[in-house]
KOLGU-4560 file (N, C-alpha, C; in nm, 3 decimals, padded with zeros to 5 digits):
<recs>
<n_xx: 00.085 n_yy: -00.117 n_zz: 00.000 ca_xx: 00.000 ca_yy: 00.000 ca_zz: 00.000 c_xx: 00.089 c_yy: 00.123 c_zz: 00.000 mol: A seq: 1 type: UNK>
<n_xx: 00.069 n_yy: 00.205 n_zz: -00.099 ca_xx: 00.149 ca_yy: 00.325 ca_zz: -00.112 c_xx: 00.082 c_yy: 00.446 c_zz: -00.048 mol: A seq: 2 type: UNK>
<n_xx: 00.154 n_yy: 00.555 n_zz: -00.052 ca_xx: 00.104 ca_yy: 00.681 ca_zz: 00.005 c_xx: -00.025 c_yy: 00.724 c_zz: -00.064 mol: A seq: 3 type: UNK>
<n_xx: -00.028 n_yy: 00.710 n_zz: -00.196 ca_xx: -00.148 ca_yy: 00.751 ca_zz: -00.271 c_xx: -00.270 c_yy: 00.669 c_zz: -00.227 mol: A seq: 4 type: UNK>
<n_xx: -00.251 n_yy: 00.540 n_zz: -00.200 ca_xx: -00.361 ca_yy: 00.456 ca_zz: -00.154 c_xx: -00.412 c_yy: 00.503 c_zz: -00.019 mol: A seq: 5 type: UNK>
<n_xx: -00.321 n_yy: 00.540 n_zz: 00.069 ca_xx: -00.358 ca_yy: 00.589 ca_zz: 00.202 c_xx: -00.435 c_yy: 00.721 c_zz: 00.189 mol: A seq: 6 type: UNK>
<n_xx: -00.385 n_yy: 00.810 n_zz: 00.107 ca_xx: -00.451 ca_yy: 00.939 ca_zz: 00.086 c_xx: -00.591 c_yy: 00.919 c_zz: 00.028 mol: A seq: 7 type: UNK>
<n_xx: -00.601 n_yy: 00.832 n_zz: -00.070 ca_xx: -00.732 ca_yy: 00.805 ca_zz: -00.132 c_xx: -00.827 c_yy: 00.742 c_zz: -00.030 mol: A seq: 8 type: UNK>
<n_xx: -00.777 n_yy: 00.652 n_zz: 00.051 ca_xx: -00.858 ca_yy: 00.590 ca_zz: 00.155 c_xx: -00.912 c_yy: 00.692 c_zz: 00.254 mol: A seq: 9 type: UNK>
<n_xx: -00.826 n_yy: 00.787 n_zz: 00.292 ca_xx: -00.869 ca_yy: 00.893 ca_zz: 00.384 c_xx: -00.975 c_yy: 00.981 c_zz: 00.320 mol: A seq: 10 type: UNK>
<n_xx: -00.959 n_yy: 01.012 n_zz: 00.192 ca_xx: -01.059 ca_yy: 01.093 ca_zz: 00.122 c_xx: -01.194 c_yy: 01.022 c_zz: 00.120 mol: A seq: 11 type: UNK>
<n_xx: -01.190 n_yy: 00.893 n_zz: 00.092 ca_xx: -01.314 ca_yy: 00.815 ca_zz: 00.087 c_xx: -01.379 c_yy: 00.809 c_zz: 00.225 mol: A seq: 12 type: UNK>
<n_xx: -01.298 n_yy: 00.791 n_zz: 00.330 ca_xx: -01.352 ca_yy: 00.784 ca_zz: 00.465 c_xx: -01.413 c_yy: 00.918 c_zz: 00.505 mol: A seq: 13 type: UNK>
<n_xx: -01.347 n_yy: 01.028 n_zz: 00.472 ca_xx: -01.402 ca_yy: 01.160 ca_zz: 00.504 c_xx: -01.534 c_yy: 01.186 c_zz: 00.430 mol: A seq: 14 type: UNK>
<n_xx: -01.541 n_yy: 01.142 n_zz: 00.306 ca_xx: -01.666 ca_yy: 01.157 ca_zz: 00.229 c_xx: -01.776 c_yy: 01.071 c_zz: 00.293 mol: A seq: 15 type: UNK>
<n_xx: -01.739 n_yy: 00.954 n_zz: 00.340 ca_xx: -01.834 ca_yy: 00.865 ca_zz: 00.409 c_xx: -01.886 c_yy: 00.933 c_zz: 00.536 mol: A seq: 16 type: UNK>
<n_xx: -01.796 n_yy: 00.991 n_zz: 00.614 ca_xx: -01.836 ca_yy: 01.061 ca_zz: 00.737 c_xx: -01.926 c_yy: 01.180 c_zz: 00.708 mol: A seq: 17 type: UNK>
<n_xx: -01.899 n_yy: 01.250 n_zz: 00.598 ca_xx: -01.982 ca_yy: 01.364 ca_zz: 00.560 c_xx: -02.124 c_yy: 01.318 c_zz: 00.527 mol: A seq: 18 type: UNK>
<n_xx: -02.137 n_yy: 01.203 n_zz: 00.464 ca_xx: -02.269 ca_yy: 01.149 ca_zz: 00.433 c_xx: -02.345 c_yy: 01.115 c_zz: 00.562 mol: A seq: 19 type: UNK>
<n_xx: -02.274 n_yy: 01.062 n_zz: 00.660 ca_xx: -02.336 ca_yy: 01.028 ca_zz: 00.788 c_xx: -02.383 c_yy: 01.154 c_zz: 00.859 mol: A seq: 20 type: UNK>
<n_xx: -02.300 n_yy: 01.258 n_zz: 00.858 ca_xx: -02.335 ca_yy: 01.384 ca_zz: 00.924 c_xx: -02.454 c_yy: 01.452 c_zz: 00.858 mol: A seq: 21 type: UNK>
<n_xx: -02.481 n_yy: 01.421 n_zz: 00.733 ca_xx: -02.595 ca_yy: 01.479 ca_zz: 00.662 c_xx: -02.727 c_yy: 01.409 c_zz: 00.698 mol: A seq: 22 type: UNK>
<n_xx: -02.719 n_yy: 01.295 n_zz: 00.764 ca_xx: -02.839 ca_yy: 01.222 ca_zz: 00.804 c_xx: -02.904 c_yy: 01.289 c_zz: 00.925 mol: A seq: 23 type: UNK>
<n_xx: -03.034 n_yy: 01.267 n_zz: 00.946 ca_xx: -03.100 ca_yy: 01.319 ca_zz: 01.067 c_xx: -03.035 c_yy: 01.259 c_zz: 01.193 mol: A seq: 24 type: UNK>
<n_xx: -03.049 n_yy: 01.327 n_zz: 01.306 ca_xx: -02.983 ca_yy: 01.282 ca_zz: 01.430 c_xx: -03.015 c_yy: 01.139 c_zz: 01.472 mol: A seq: 25 type: UNK>
<n_xx: -03.142 n_yy: 01.096 n_zz: 01.457 ca_xx: -03.175 ca_yy: 00.959 ca_zz: 01.499 c_xx: -03.105 c_yy: 00.856 c_zz: 01.411 mol: A seq: 26 type: UNK>
<n_xx: -03.092 n_yy: 00.884 n_zz: 01.284 ca_xx: -03.019 ca_yy: 00.796 ca_zz: 01.193 c_xx: -02.871 c_yy: 00.791 c_zz: 01.230 mol: A seq: 27 type: UNK>
<n_xx: -02.814 n_yy: 00.906 n_zz: 01.265 ca_xx: -02.673 ca_yy: 00.911 ca_zz: 01.304 c_xx: -02.647 c_yy: 00.826 c_zz: 01.427 mol: A seq: 28 type: UNK>
<n_xx: -02.736 n_yy: 00.836 n_zz: 01.525 ca_xx: -02.719 ca_yy: 00.759 ca_zz: 01.648 c_xx: -02.723 c_yy: 00.609 c_zz: 01.618 mol: A seq: 29 type: UNK>
<n_xx: -02.821 n_yy: 00.567 n_zz: 01.541 ca_xx: -02.833 ca_yy: 00.425 ca_zz: 01.508 c_xx: -02.714 c_yy: 00.380 c_zz: 01.424 mol: A seq: 30 type: UNK>
<n_xx: -02.669 n_yy: 00.462 n_zz: 01.330 ca_xx: -02.553 ca_yy: 00.426 ca_zz: 01.249 c_xx: -02.430 c_yy: 00.403 c_zz: 01.338 mol: A seq: 31 type: UNK>
<n_xx: -02.408 n_yy: 00.492 n_zz: 01.433 ca_xx: -02.292 ca_yy: 00.477 ca_zz: 01.523 c_xx: -02.302 c_yy: 00.349 c_zz: 01.605 mol: A seq: 32 type: UNK>
<n_xx: -02.422 n_yy: 00.314 n_zz: 01.648 ca_xx: -02.440 ca_yy: 00.189 ca_zz: 01.723 c_xx: -02.414 c_yy: 00.068 c_zz: 01.634 mol: A seq: 33 type: UNK>
<n_xx: -02.460 n_yy: 00.074 n_zz: 01.510 ca_xx: -02.434 ca_yy: -00.034 ca_zz: 01.414 c_xx: -02.284 c_yy: -00.047 c_zz: 01.390 mol: A seq: 34 type: UNK>
<n_xx: -02.219 n_yy: 00.066 n_zz: 01.371 ca_xx: -02.075 ca_yy: 00.065 ca_zz: 01.345 c_xx: -02.000 c_yy: 00.004 c_zz: 01.464 mol: A seq: 35 type: UNK>
<n_xx: -02.035 n_yy: 00.045 n_zz: 01.586 ca_xx: -01.970 ca_yy: -00.012 ca_zz: 01.705 c_xx: -01.992 c_yy: -00.162 c_zz: 01.713 mol: A seq: 36 type: UNK>
<n_xx: -02.114 n_yy: -00.204 n_zz: 01.688 ca_xx: -02.146 ca_yy: -00.347 ca_zz: 01.695 c_xx: -02.067 c_yy: -00.426 c_zz: 01.591 mol: A seq: 37 type: UNK>
<n_xx: -02.065 n_yy: -00.375 n_zz: 01.469 ca_xx: -01.996 ca_yy: -00.447 ca_zz: 01.362 c_xx: -01.844 c_yy: -00.451 c_zz: 01.384 mol: A seq: 38 type: UNK>
<n_xx: -01.789 n_yy: -00.346 n_zz: 01.439 ca_xx: -01.645 ca_yy: -00.345 ca_zz: 01.464 c_xx: -01.611 c_yy: -00.441 c_zz: 01.577 mol: A seq: 39 type: UNK>
<n_xx: -01.697 n_yy: -00.451 n_zz: 01.675 ca_xx: -01.671 ca_yy: -00.539 ca_zz: 01.789 c_xx: -01.692 c_yy: -00.686 c_zz: 01.753 mol: A seq: 40 type: UNK>
<n_xx: -01.802 n_yy: -00.716 n_zz: 01.686 ca_xx: -01.841 ca_yy: -00.854 ca_zz: 01.662 c_xx: -01.830 c_yy: -00.893 c_zz: 01.515 mol: A seq: 41 type: UNK>
<n_xx: -01.832 n_yy: -00.795 n_zz: 01.432 ca_xx: -01.858 ca_yy: -00.811 ca_zz: 01.291 c_xx: -01.766 c_yy: -00.895 c_zz: 01.207 mol: A seq: 42 type: UNK>
<n_xx: -01.793 n_yy: -00.890 n_zz: 01.079 ca_xx: -01.723 ca_yy: -00.974 ca_zz: 00.983 c_xx: -01.577 c_yy: -00.936 c_zz: 00.968 mol: A seq: 43 type: UNK>
<n_xx: -01.495 n_yy: -01.036 n_zz: 00.939 ca_xx: -01.352 ca_yy: -01.011 ca_zz: 00.924 c_xx: -01.322 c_yy: -00.930 c_zz: 00.799 mol: A seq: 44 type: UNK>
<n_xx: -01.412 n_yy: -00.928 n_zz: 00.704 ca_xx: -01.392 ca_yy: -00.852 ca_zz: 00.581 c_xx: -01.463 c_yy: -00.717 c_zz: 00.582 mol: A seq: 45 type: UNK>
<n_xx: -01.491 n_yy: -00.664 n_zz: 00.700 ca_xx: -01.563 ca_yy: -00.537 ca_zz: 00.712 c_xx: -01.492 c_yy: -00.424 c_zz: 00.640 mol: A seq: 46 type: UNK>
<n_xx: -01.360 n_yy: -00.415 n_zz: 00.654 ca_xx: -01.286 ca_yy: -00.306 ca_zz: 00.591 c_xx: -01.272 c_yy: -00.325 c_zz: 00.440 mol: A seq: 47 type: UNK>
<n_xx: -01.284 n_yy: -00.447 n_zz: 00.393 ca_xx: -01.268 ca_yy: -00.474 ca_zz: 00.250 c_xx: -01.397 c_yy: -00.453 c_zz: 00.172 mol: A seq: 48 type: UNK>
<n_xx: -01.509 n_yy: -00.470 n_zz: 00.238 ca_xx: -01.637 ca_yy: -00.466 ca_zz: 00.169 c_xx: -01.699 c_yy: -00.329 c_zz: 00.171 mol: A seq: 49 type: UNK>
<n_xx: -01.823 n_yy: -00.326 n_zz: 00.127 ca_xx: -01.899 ca_yy: -00.202 ca_zz: 00.119 c_xx: -02.016 c_yy: -00.202 c_zz: 00.215 mol: A seq: 50 type: UNK>
<n_xx: -02.004 n_yy: -00.278 n_zz: 00.323 ca_xx: -02.115 ca_yy: -00.292 ca_zz: 00.416 c_xx: -02.155 c_yy: -00.159 c_zz: 00.479 mol: A seq: 51 type: UNK>
<n_xx: -02.060 n_yy: -00.084 n_zz: 00.531 ca_xx: -02.092 ca_yy: 00.042 ca_zz: 00.597 c_xx: -02.148 c_yy: 00.145 c_zz: 00.500 mol: A seq: 52 type: UNK>
<n_xx: -02.091 n_yy: 00.154 n_zz: 00.381 ca_xx: -02.144 ca_yy: 00.250 ca_zz: 00.284 c_xx: -02.281 c_yy: 00.204 c_zz: 00.233 mol: A seq: 53 type: UNK>
<n_xx: -02.303 n_yy: 00.074 n_zz: 00.229 ca_xx: -02.434 ca_yy: 00.022 ca_zz: 00.191 c_xx: -02.541 c_yy: 00.059 c_zz: 00.294 mol: A seq: 54 type: UNK>
<n_xx: -02.502 n_yy: 00.058 n_zz: 00.421 ca_xx: -02.595 ca_yy: 00.097 ca_zz: 00.526 c_xx: -02.630 c_yy: 00.245 c_zz: 00.511 mol: A seq: 55 type: UNK>
<n_xx: -02.531 n_yy: 00.328 n_zz: 00.480 ca_xx: -02.558 ca_yy: 00.471 ca_zz: 00.461 c_xx: -02.650 c_yy: 00.490 c_zz: 00.340 mol: A seq: 56 type: UNK>
<n_xx: -02.627 n_yy: 00.416 n_zz: 00.232 ca_xx: -02.718 ca_yy: 00.423 ca_zz: 00.117 c_xx: -02.861 c_yy: 00.389 c_zz: 00.158 mol: A seq: 57 type: UNK>
<n_xx: -02.875 n_yy: 00.282 n_zz: 00.234 ca_xx: -03.005 ca_yy: 00.237 ca_zz: 00.282 c_xx: -03.072 c_yy: 00.343 c_zz: 00.368 mol: A seq: 58 type: UNK>
<n_xx: -02.993 n_yy: 00.405 n_zz: 00.455 ca_xx: -03.046 ca_yy: 00.510 ca_zz: 00.542 c_xx: -03.086 c_yy: 00.634 c_zz: 00.461 mol: A seq: 59 type: UNK>
<n_xx: -03.006 n_yy: 00.670 n_zz: 00.361 ca_xx: -03.040 ca_yy: 00.786 ca_zz: 00.277 c_xx: -03.171 c_yy: 00.763 c_zz: 00.203 mol: A seq: 60 type: UNK>
<n_xx: -03.192 n_yy: 00.640 n_zz: 00.158 ca_xx: -03.318 ca_yy: 00.607 ca_zz: 00.091 c_xx: -03.435 c_yy: 00.618 c_zz: 00.189 mol: A seq: 61 type: UNK>
<n_xx: -03.412 n_yy: 00.573 n_zz: 00.314 ca_xx: -03.516 ca_yy: 00.583 ca_zz: 00.416 c_xx: -03.552 c_yy: 00.727 c_zz: 00.448 mol: A seq: 62 type: UNK>
<n_xx: -03.450 n_yy: 00.812 n_zz: 00.455 ca_xx: -03.474 ca_yy: 00.955 ca_zz: 00.481 c_xx: -03.554 c_yy: 01.014 c_zz: 00.365 mol: A seq: 63 type: UNK>
<n_xx: -03.514 n_yy: 00.981 n_zz: 00.243 ca_xx: -03.584 ca_yy: 01.034 ca_zz: 00.126 c_xx: -03.730 c_yy: 00.989 c_zz: 00.122 mol: A seq: 64 type: UNK>
<n_xx: -03.756 n_yy: 00.869 n_zz: 00.174 ca_xx: -03.893 ca_yy: 00.817 ca_zz: 00.176 c_xx: -03.972 c_yy: 00.869 c_zz: 00.296 mol: A seq: 65 type: UNK>
<n_xx: -03.905 n_yy: 00.943 n_zz: 00.384 ca_xx: -03.972 ca_yy: 00.999 ca_zz: 00.501 c_xx: -03.995 c_yy: 00.900 c_zz: 00.613 mol: A seq: 66 type: UNK>
<n_xx: -03.917 n_yy: 00.794 n_zz: 00.617 ca_xx: -03.934 ca_yy: 00.691 ca_zz: 00.720 c_xx: -03.840 c_yy: 00.716 c_zz: 00.837 mol: A seq: 67 type: UNK>
<n_xx: -03.883 n_yy: 00.673 n_zz: 00.953 ca_xx: -03.797 ca_yy: 00.677 ca_zz: 01.070 c_xx: -03.697 c_yy: 00.562 c_zz: 01.064 mol: A seq: 68 type: UNK>
<n_xx: -03.587 n_yy: 00.576 n_zz: 01.132 ca_xx: -03.482 ca_yy: 00.475 ca_zz: 01.125 c_xx: -03.529 c_yy: 00.340 c_zz: 01.180 mol: A seq: 69 type: UNK>
<n_xx: -03.610 n_yy: 00.342 n_zz: 01.284 ca_xx: -03.658 ca_yy: 00.216 ca_zz: 01.340 c_xx: -03.762 c_yy: 00.148 c_zz: 01.252 mol: A seq: 70 type: UNK>
<n_xx: -03.827 n_yy: 00.224 n_zz: 01.165 ca_xx: -03.915 ca_yy: 00.164 ca_zz: 01.065 c_xx: -03.834 c_yy: 00.081 c_zz: 00.965 mol: A seq: 71 type: UNK>
<n_xx: -03.711 n_yy: 00.125 n_zz: 00.939 ca_xx: -03.626 ca_yy: 00.055 ca_zz: 00.843 c_xx: -03.561 c_yy: -00.070 c_zz: 00.902 mol: A seq: 72 type: UNK>
<n_xx: -03.506 n_yy: -00.056 n_zz: 01.022 ca_xx: -03.425 ca_yy: -00.166 ca_zz: 01.076 c_xx: -03.496 c_yy: -00.249 c_zz: 01.182 mol: A seq: 73 type: UNK>
<n_xx: -03.604 n_yy: -00.196 n_zz: 01.237 ca_xx: -03.672 ca_yy: -00.265 ca_zz: 01.345 c_xx: -03.620 c_yy: -00.216 c_zz: 01.480 mol: A seq: 74 type: UNK>
<n_xx: -03.679 n_yy: -00.266 n_zz: 01.588 ca_xx: -03.645 ca_yy: -00.214 ca_zz: 01.721 c_xx: -03.512 c_yy: -00.267 c_zz: 01.778 mol: A seq: 75 type: UNK>
<n_xx: -03.457 n_yy: -00.372 n_zz: 01.718 ca_xx: -03.336 ca_yy: -00.435 ca_zz: 01.772 c_xx: -03.219 c_yy: -00.416 c_zz: 01.676 mol: A seq: 76 type: UNK>
<n_xx: -03.129 n_yy: -00.325 n_zz: 01.712 ca_xx: -03.013 ca_yy: -00.295 ca_zz: 01.626 c_xx: -02.923 c_yy: -00.417 c_zz: 01.611 mol: A seq: 77 type: UNK>
<n_xx: -02.901 n_yy: -00.490 n_zz: 01.720 ca_xx: -02.814 ca_yy: -00.608 ca_zz: 01.714 c_xx: -02.871 c_yy: -00.714 c_zz: 01.621 mol: A seq: 78 type: UNK>
<n_xx: -03.001 n_yy: -00.736 n_zz: 01.625 ca_xx: -03.064 ca_yy: -00.834 ca_zz: 01.537 c_xx: -03.049 c_yy: -00.792 c_zz: 01.391 mol: A seq: 79 type: UNK>
<n_xx: -03.064 n_yy: -00.663 n_zz: 01.364 ca_xx: -03.045 ca_yy: -00.611 ca_zz: 01.229 c_xx: -02.902 c_yy: -00.639 c_zz: 01.182 mol: A seq: 80 type: UNK>
<n_xx: -02.805 n_yy: -00.611 n_zz: 01.268 ca_xx: -02.664 ca_yy: -00.634 ca_zz: 01.234 c_xx: -02.635 c_yy: -00.782 c_zz: 01.212 mol: A seq: 81 type: UNK>
<n_xx: -02.688 n_yy: -00.865 n_zz: 01.302 ca_xx: -02.667 ca_yy: -01.009 ca_zz: 01.288 c_xx: -02.721 c_yy: -01.061 c_zz: 01.156 mol: A seq: 82 type: UNK>
<n_xx: -02.834 n_yy: -01.008 n_zz: 01.115 ca_xx: -02.892 ca_yy: -01.048 ca_zz: 00.987 c_xx: -02.804 c_yy: -01.005 c_zz: 00.870 mol: A seq: 83 type: UNK>
<n_xx: -02.742 n_yy: -00.888 n_zz: 00.882 ca_xx: -02.654 ca_yy: -00.839 ca_zz: 00.776 c_xx: -02.530 c_yy: -00.927 c_zz: 00.759 mol: A seq: 84 type: UNK>
<n_xx: -02.478 n_yy: -00.978 n_zz: 00.868 ca_xx: -02.351 ca_yy: -01.052 ca_zz: 00.863 c_xx: -02.367 c_yy: -01.202 c_zz: 00.882 mol: A seq: 85 type: UNK>
<n_xx: -02.489 n_yy: -01.252 n_zz: 00.866 ca_xx: -02.516 ca_yy: -01.393 ca_zz: 00.895 c_xx: -02.433 c_yy: -01.490 c_zz: 00.811 mol: A seq: 86 type: UNK>
<n_xx: -02.393 n_yy: -01.451 n_zz: 00.692 ca_xx: -02.315 ca_yy: -01.540 ca_zz: 00.606 c_xx: -02.166 c_yy: -01.510 c_zz: 00.607 mol: A seq: 87 type: UNK>
<n_xx: -02.122 n_yy: -01.424 n_zz: 00.697 ca_xx: -01.981 ca_yy: -01.385 ca_zz: 00.703 c_xx: -01.914 c_yy: -01.444 c_zz: 00.826 mol: A seq: 88 type: UNK>
<n_xx: -01.788 n_yy: -01.472 n_zz: 00.813 ca_xx: -01.709 ca_yy: -01.518 ca_zz: 00.928 c_xx: -01.682 c_yy: -01.396 c_zz: 01.015 mol: A seq: 89 type: UNK>
<n_xx: -01.704 n_yy: -01.408 n_zz: 01.146 ca_xx: -01.690 ca_yy: -01.295 ca_zz: 01.235 c_xx: -01.573 c_yy: -01.312 c_zz: 01.331 mol: A seq: 90 type: UNK>
<n_xx: -01.530 n_yy: -01.199 n_zz: 01.387 ca_xx: -01.425 ca_yy: -01.203 ca_zz: 01.488 c_xx: -01.472 c_yy: -01.278 c_zz: 01.611 mol: A seq: 91 type: UNK>
<n_xx: -01.598 n_yy: -01.269 n_zz: 01.643 ca_xx: -01.653 ca_yy: -01.340 ca_zz: 01.759 c_xx: -01.640 c_yy: -01.491 c_zz: 01.739 mol: A seq: 92 type: UNK>
<n_xx: -01.665 n_yy: -01.539 n_zz: 01.619 ca_xx: -01.650 ca_yy: -01.683 ca_zz: 01.591 c_xx: -01.505 c_yy: -01.726 c_zz: 01.601 mol: A seq: 93 type: UNK>
<n_xx: -01.416 n_yy: -01.644 n_zz: 01.549 ca_xx: -01.273 ca_yy: -01.677 ca_zz: 01.556 c_xx: -01.228 c_yy: -01.682 c_zz: 01.701 mol: A seq: 94 type: UNK>
<n_xx: -01.272 n_yy: -01.586 n_zz: 01.781 ca_xx: -01.237 ca_yy: -01.584 ca_zz: 01.923 c_xx: -01.292 c_yy: -01.707 c_zz: 01.994 mol: A seq: 95 type: UNK>
<n_xx: -01.417 n_yy: -01.742 n_zz: 01.967 ca_xx: -01.478 ca_yy: -01.858 ca_zz: 02.031 c_xx: -01.403 c_yy: -01.986 c_zz: 01.993 mol: A seq: 96 type: UNK>
<n_xx: -01.362 n_yy: -01.998 n_zz: 01.868 ca_xx: -01.285 ca_yy: -02.115 ca_zz: 01.825 c_xx: -01.152 c_yy: -02.122 c_zz: 01.898 mol: A seq: 97 type: UNK>
<n_xx: -01.086 n_yy: -02.008 n_zz: 01.917 ca_xx: -00.957 ca_yy: -02.010 ca_zz: 01.987 c_xx: -00.975 c_yy: -02.049 c_zz: 02.133 mol: A seq: 98 type: UNK>
<n_xx: -01.082 n_yy: -02.006 n_zz: 02.196 ca_xx: -01.110 ca_yy: -02.045 ca_zz: 02.335 c_xx: -01.137 c_yy: -02.195 c_zz: 02.343 mol: A seq: 99 type: UNK>
<n_xx: -01.214 n_yy: -02.246 n_zz: 02.250 ca_xx: -01.247 ca_yy: -02.388 ca_zz: 02.248 c_xx: -01.120 c_yy: -02.471 c_zz: 02.231 mol: A seq: 100 type: UNK>
<n_xx: -01.031 n_yy: -02.429 n_zz: 02.141 ca_xx: -00.906 ca_yy: -02.503 ca_zz: 02.120 c_xx: -00.819 c_yy: -02.503 c_zz: 02.245 mol: A seq: 101 type: UNK>
<n_xx: -00.815 n_yy: -02.391 n_zz: 02.316 ca_xx: -00.734 ca_yy: -02.381 ca_zz: 02.437 c_xx: -00.788 c_yy: -02.471 c_zz: 02.547 mol: A seq: 102 type: UNK>
<n_xx: -00.920 n_yy: -02.480 n_zz: 02.558 ca_xx: -00.979 ca_yy: -02.563 ca_zz: 02.663 c_xx: -00.968 c_yy: -02.711 c_zz: 02.631 mol: A seq: 103 type: UNK>
<n_xx: -00.960 n_yy: -02.746 n_zz: 02.502 ca_xx: -00.946 ca_yy: -02.886 ca_zz: 02.463 c_xx: -00.805 c_yy: -02.938 c_zz: 02.490 mol: A seq: 104 type: UNK>
<n_xx: -00.707 n_yy: -02.850 n_zz: 02.492 ca_xx: -00.569 ca_yy: -02.891 ca_zz: 02.514 c_xx: -00.548 c_yy: -02.915 c_zz: 02.657 mol: A seq: 105 type: UNK>
</recs>
């Protein structure tokens, strides 16, 4: 990874953050909770994929349709996140496997 890649990555991240700041406050709060959840438990390919930007796209469409954020995702943020990453390998699974291996030895 070269300097140009790092610079481009920062530009993309700043543009992503600007899109989040343009959302209504309730959407911003839920987005931050989703982000925290996914970073803590989420898929190992979170940084490689477009999951977070896809969520912002989804939220922007909800705002344009005049819907509240909980109308889009439901009352349980964790359940929404789990559904998003159900087919992905997660850090939580990797951690659980390492614990299981240690206890078996």
